[in-house]
Phi, psi and omega in degrees: 000105181295135179258343178078194178280111185274141186272139174259169184297329180299314183299319176289326184296322182293339191293137168266175193297319190289324178290315180297323181296315171308315179290319170310309178296318176301312183293317185301314186302321182242044180310320183301326184249349178241022184297325180298311179293324179294317177297333177300314181289326173299326181286333174279329176297318183286317179287332176262008179055039185289347180295331188295342170212084193255098175054039174098359178246128173267132176237116179304322188229146174306317184306310182300315179306311188299314192291326182271326182265324181271332186076014165217170193278166185288341172306318183285320180298322174293317177305312175299320180299309181296319177296317170308306188292318175296331171289328173298312186294328174283328178056062183279156178283161202304318175310300176304311176307303179307313179297330172296303183309320185291356173286336186104151189294331184288315177291320182298323180295326173293324190290306188300343173299327187239337179263122179242350177232169188295322173305301181302324181293320179295323181287325181286334184283320175304319176301305188299324175309329180248016179235150169288162180311315182288331181282324176297324177293310184301313185291322169300324181292328182284329192261351193308137179285146184300323182291156183299144181268006179066238182265008187285028169082033177258167175277158169292327178297152173303125186261134174242153178241128188238154183231134177233146175260114179231163174281169172298325174295323183284326174288326176299324176290319187289318176295326175299308174298328176290326178295322172305308178294326181298321174293322180278337178222062187299340181262001180279158179278166178302320183295329174286327180290317173297321174299317182298320190296314183293320180297321172307312184286313186295328183300332184240010186222058178243127174292152177300337178290335184263003176124343173061223184302328179300315183286329176297322186292316185294319177302317182306304180308316183295322180290323179299311188298314184292319188281324183253355180066042177240163164246120176260145190234126169274120182242105179301136177273159184295168176306142186288135180289128180258113180290133177275140171279141185248116179289136185250122178276124181289136178282134167294138175260116189290000000 
């Protein structure tokens, strides 16, 4: 994957708003190969508040600027900024940095969750080059450091790591379910997807001694609410109308 010319900090600092605006549009259009450069520009826009007077247009908040200019939400912008900053903090030599960046920003984000030193970075680059994204995400989750990852795409709530032993066939089933959820809900975390899978099971497998149908319904409603971001309300229906039986007198046949 050709990376093009990578920006250094001195070049970013010298850019005026018009040049930055043109570069941002270019990098968003070619995000897969330009995400490092875009992260550098986004850092300056956010930290210097450049969005309030962006090439003749005023944006009150950085979130609004992201949605209007970048066409994606600020969470993704923050993620790209964090990738850029994390790479600068580690300071890999050009050959290692380029090898890392060629993996793509999604894989790089996973690596930077667990690699905090140059030696760790080199080791994880080698691992990532031989794994699919799904496999890398699983491995990174198992090796994840206990401290908070900040803006590197993790949940704000405390994260716990669990390990399960599965056979190849069982793992294939799990991967198939996760891939379906990945296409439907690409921005959700693995934890959220696993929760959806569990709720789907619980919604149809509750014993009568545990509440039966009422509990199954509550799990099903909760799953729908979490998956689609809605709030459902149960409105009980009135008492069923009982039809009275009408006795029909049989006519006597003379």
